[in-house]
C-alpha positions in Angstrom: 62.8 -10.6 192.0 63.2 -6.9 190.2 64.0 -5.4 193.5 66.6 -8.4 194.9 67.7 -7.9 191.2 68.5 -4.3 191.8 70.1 -4.6 195.2 72.3 -7.1 193.5 73.5 -5.4 191.0 74.1 -2.2 193.6 76.3 -4.2 195.7 78.3 -6.1 192.7 78.5 -2.0 191.4 79.6 -0.8 195.2 82.3 -3.5 195.6 83.7 -3.2 192.3 84.2 0.7 192.6 85.6 0.1 196.0 88.0 -2.3 195.1 89.4 0.2 192.0 89.4 3.0 194.4 91.4 1.1 197.1 94.0 -0.2 194.4 94.2 3.5 193.0 95.4 4.6 196.6 97.1 1.5 197.3 99.6 0.5 199.7 99.0 3.9 201.9 101.1 2.0 204.7 103.5 -0.6 205.2 103.1 -4.3 203.7 103.7 -7.4 205.9 104.9 -10.3 204.3 104.9 -13.2 206.7 107.3 -15.8 205.3 106.8 -19.2 206.9 110.7 -20.4 207.3 113.5 -19.4 209.2 115.9 -16.2 207.4 118.3 -17.0 205.2 117.3 -20.2 203.2 115.9 -19.4 199.8 112.7 -19.4 200.7 113.5 -16.5 202.5 116.3 -14.8 200.5 114.7 -14.8 197.1 111.7 -12.9 198.1 113.4 -10.6 200.4 114.9 -9.1 197.2 112.1 -8.7 195.4 109.9 -7.3 198.2 113.2 -4.8 198.3 112.6 -3.8 194.8 108.8 -3.6 195.2 109.5 -1.2 197.7 111.2 0.8 195.9 108.9 0.7 193.0 106.0 1.0 195.6 107.4 4.5 197.7 106.4 2.1 200.9 107.9 0.1 203.5 107.7 -3.9 202.8 108.1 -5.5 206.5 109.2 -9.5 206.4 107.9 -11.6 208.8 109.8 -14.6 209.8 107.4 -17.4 211.0 108.8 -21.0 211.2 107.0 -24.0 212.0 104.9 -26.6 211.1 105.4 -27.3 208.0 104.6 -23.9 207.0 101.6 -23.8 208.8 101.6 -21.2 211.4 102.6 -18.2 209.4 100.1 -19.6 206.8 97.5 -19.6 209.3 98.4 -16.1 210.8 97.8 -15.3 207.0 94.7 -16.7 206.4 93.1 -14.5 209.3 94.5 -11.5 208.3 92.1 -9.0 206.5 92.1 -9.3 203.0 93.1 -5.7 202.0 96.6 -6.1 200.5 98.6 -5.7 203.5 99.3 -9.0 204.7 101.0 -11.4 201.7 102.2 -14.6 202.5 105.6 -16.4 201.0 104.5 -20.0 199.9 106.4 -23.2 198.5 105.7 -26.9 197.6 104.9 -27.7 201.1 101.7 -25.2 200.8 100.4 -28.5 198.3 101.5 -31.2 200.0 100.1 -30.7 203.8 96.5 -30.8 202.8 97.8 -34.3 202.1 99.9 -34.8 205.0 97.9 -33.1 207.5 94.0 -34.4 208.5 93.2 -31.0 210.0 94.8 -27.9 209.0 93.5 -24.3 210.8 92.9 -23.2 207.1 91.4 -24.4 203.5 94.0 -23.8 201.2 92.1 -24.0 198.4 89.5 -21.6 199.7 91.7 -19.4 202.3 93.7 -17.2 200.0 93.7 -15.5 197.3 97.2 -16.0 194.6 98.6 -13.9 193.5 101.6 -15.4 191.7 104.3 -18.4 191.2 107.6 -16.7 191.7 109.6 -19.5 190.6 110.1 -23.4 189.7 113.0 -24.5 191.1 114.5 -28.6 189.7 114.7 -31.6 192.2 118.0 -33.1 191.4 118.5 -37.2 191.4 121.8 -37.1 192.6 124.0 -40.1 194.0 127.2 -40.8 195.9 129.8 -41.9 193.3 130.3 -45.0 195.0 127.2 -46.6 193.9 127.7 -48.7 190.5 125.2 -46.6 188.3 125.4 -44.0 186.2 121.8 -43.2 185.0 118.7 -43.9 186.3 118.4 -47.2 184.4 121.0 -48.9 186.0 119.9 -47.3 189.3 116.1 -49.2 188.9 118.0 -52.2 188.0 120.0 -52.1 191.1 117.2 -51.3 193.0 115.0 -53.9 191.7 117.7 -56.5 192.3 118.3 -55.2 196.1 114.6 -54.5 197.2 114.5 -52.0 200.3 118.5 -52.4 200.6 119.3 -49.1 198.9 118.2 -45.6 201.0 118.0 -42.4 200.1 118.0 -38.9 202.6 115.3 -36.4 202.8 115.2 -32.8 204.6 112.7 -34.8 206.2 109.3 -36.9 206.5 106.6 -35.2 204.1 109.3 -32.6 202.7 109.1 -32.7 199.2 112.8 -34.2 198.8 110.7 -37.1 200.3 108.0 -37.2 198.7 109.9 -37.0 195.2 111.6 -40.1 196.2 108.1 -41.7 196.7 107.4 -40.7 193.3 110.1 -42.1 192.0 109.5 -45.3 193.8 105.9 -45.9 193.0 106.5 -44.5 188.6 109.5 -47.0 188.7 108.1 -49.9 190.9 111.0 -50.3 193.2 111.5 -50.1 196.6 114.0 -47.3 198.4 114.6 -47.4 202.4 113.5 -43.1 203.4 116.1 -42.1 205.4 114.3 -38.7 207.1 117.1 -36.0 208.5 116.3 -32.6 210.3 116.8 -30.3 207.4 118.4 -30.9 204.1 122.2 -29.7 205.1 122.8 -33.2 207.1 121.0 -35.6 204.8 123.3 -34.2 202.2 126.3 -34.4 204.1 125.6 -38.0 205.1 125.2 -38.4 201.3 128.5 -36.9 200.2 130.2 -38.7 203.2 128.7 -42.4 201.5 126.2 -43.3 204.5 123.2 -42.8 202.4 123.5 -43.1 198.5 120.4 -41.2 197.2 119.0 -37.9 197.6 116.3 -35.6 195.7 117.6 -32.1 195.9 117.3 -28.4 194.6 120.5 -27.1 192.9 121.7 -24.7 195.7 123.9 -27.0 197.8 125.0 -29.7 195.8 126.1 -28.4 192.2 129.4 -27.7 193.4 129.8 -31.2 194.8 128.9 -32.1 191.5 131.1 -30.3 189.5 133.8 -31.5 192.0 132.7 -34.8 190.9 131.7 -35.5 194.5 128.4 -36.6 193.6 126.4 -37.9 190.4 123.9 -36.2 188.7 121.6 -38.8 187.0 118.4 -36.9 186.2 116.3 -33.6 186.9 112.5 -34.1 187.9 111.1 -31.0 186.1 109.0 -31.9 183.1 111.4 -30.0 180.7 115.2 -30.1 180.9 117.1 -27.6 182.8 119.2 -24.7 181.8 121.6 -25.4 184.4 122.2 -28.7 183.2 120.9 -28.6 179.8 122.7 -32.2 178.9 120.9 -33.9 181.9 118.1 -35.7 181.2 114.7 -35.5 182.7 113.3 -38.3 184.8 110.7 -39.3 182.2 113.5 -39.3 179.6 115.7 -41.2 181.5 112.9 -44.3 181.9 110.2 -42.7 184.7 107.2 -42.0 182.5 104.8 -39.4 184.5 107.5 -38.3 186.9 106.9 -34.6 187.4 108.5 -33.5 191.0 110.5 -30.2 191.7 110.1 -27.5 193.9 108.9 -23.6 193.8 107.6 -20.2 195.3 104.6 -18.4 195.0 102.9 -15.1 197.1 99.3 -15.1 197.5 97.1 -13.3 200.2 93.9 -13.7 201.6 91.0 -15.2 200.2 88.9 -12.2 199.4 91.9 -10.0 198.5 90.2 -7.2 195.8 91.1 -8.6 192.0 92.5 -4.8 191.2 94.9 -5.1 194.5 96.3 -8.5 193.3 96.5 -7.7 189.9 98.9 -4.4 191.2 100.6 -7.0 193.2 101.0 -9.1 190.4 102.5 -6.3 188.0 105.0 -5.2 190.6 106.3 -9.0 191.5 106.8 -9.3 188.0 109.0 -6.1 187.8 111.0 -7.5 190.4 112.0 -10.6 189.1 112.8 -8.2 185.7 115.1 -6.0 187.7 118.8 -5.5 187.7 120.5 -7.3 190.2 117.4 -9.8 190.7 117.3 -11.4 187.8 121.4 -11.5 187.1 121.1 -13.3 190.5 118.5 -15.5 190.9 117.1 -16.2 187.5 120.7 -17.1 185.6 120.0 -19.9 183.3 123.0 -21.8 185.5 121.0 -21.4 188.7 118.4 -23.4 187.7 115.5 -21.0 188.7 112.8 -20.8 186.5 110.7 -17.9 186.0 107.1 -18.6 186.2 104.8 -15.4 186.8 101.9 -16.2 186.5 98.9 -14.1 187.1 96.0 -14.5 189.9 94.2 -16.8 187.9 97.1 -19.4 186.7 98.5 -19.3 189.8 95.3 -20.7 191.5 94.8 -23.3 189.0 98.8 -23.8 189.7 98.3 -24.5 193.0 95.1 -26.7 192.8 96.8 -28.9 190.3 100.1 -29.3 192.8 97.5 -30.4 195.7 95.8 -32.8 193.3 99.1 -34.1 192.1 100.7 -34.6 195.6 97.9 -36.3 197.8 97.9 -39.3 196.3 101.8 -39.6 196.8 101.3 -38.8 200.1 98.7 -41.5 200.6 100.4 -44.1 198.5 103.7 -43.9 200.6 101.9 -43.7 203.9 104.0 -40.3 204.9 103.8 -39.3 208.0 104.5 -35.2 209.0 107.5 -34.9 211.9 105.7 -34.2 215.1 
């Protein structure tokens, strides 16, 4: 027993010392960051700005590797199988927490095969309607939906996407029946809402805000638990009469399971610095953007992802949502 304890203690000390030593010299070669989406979207643009600042601070190249497809699963699998040495990172979004409930057989365990580093940003989902829909607030929308069950349609970026499940959560909590119309991406869905073809949509603020300001869309509520600084006069869904509603988009950065805590801590520190760096904070985190800095540490980030998985799984199950094939 004493010998076992001796070896166990020696092993723990050796791994701790090794982790500290790695962190002191890290990074001594380029870092690869997998972004599981195409270039140009917010999941790509914001992280790229962060990594540029981090590269300058760390004096090391950071290479972005876009790996779109299968709701982020392709890129996530690559990251899960990478060496846990800090030289392969992964950008994740809301789909990372939705996928365990949506796909019965993922090629990785979302809760066990990654080391969360930080949650970067919370992005509100806006409930918007076409002006022709005779409602001016959420309560009126709920009343209309109850009077016309199944006759009101809502658009989304696709089956199982955050905008779809935000609508399903609304249906469930409000006790209404809306008909889902999935699109291949948010842009065509929003285009049809603007045209009045489909009257309702949940969307991040980037694309609809100019149309809201121009009077081409009505903004009824935001899905976040607290009001958004971008539209402080607009109520939350909970304030508007849908108790328990809590749906928003988010971005985070994680690594493979087994990433030394010293390296995770160093990366967290560098990401936080980058988020507050000149040119980044003003561009992405100005209150008018609606983007809110989260900045959680690795332990808090792990808890955040677990909570998001637990939140979305029953919504997926209750809705019967199936992923686009």
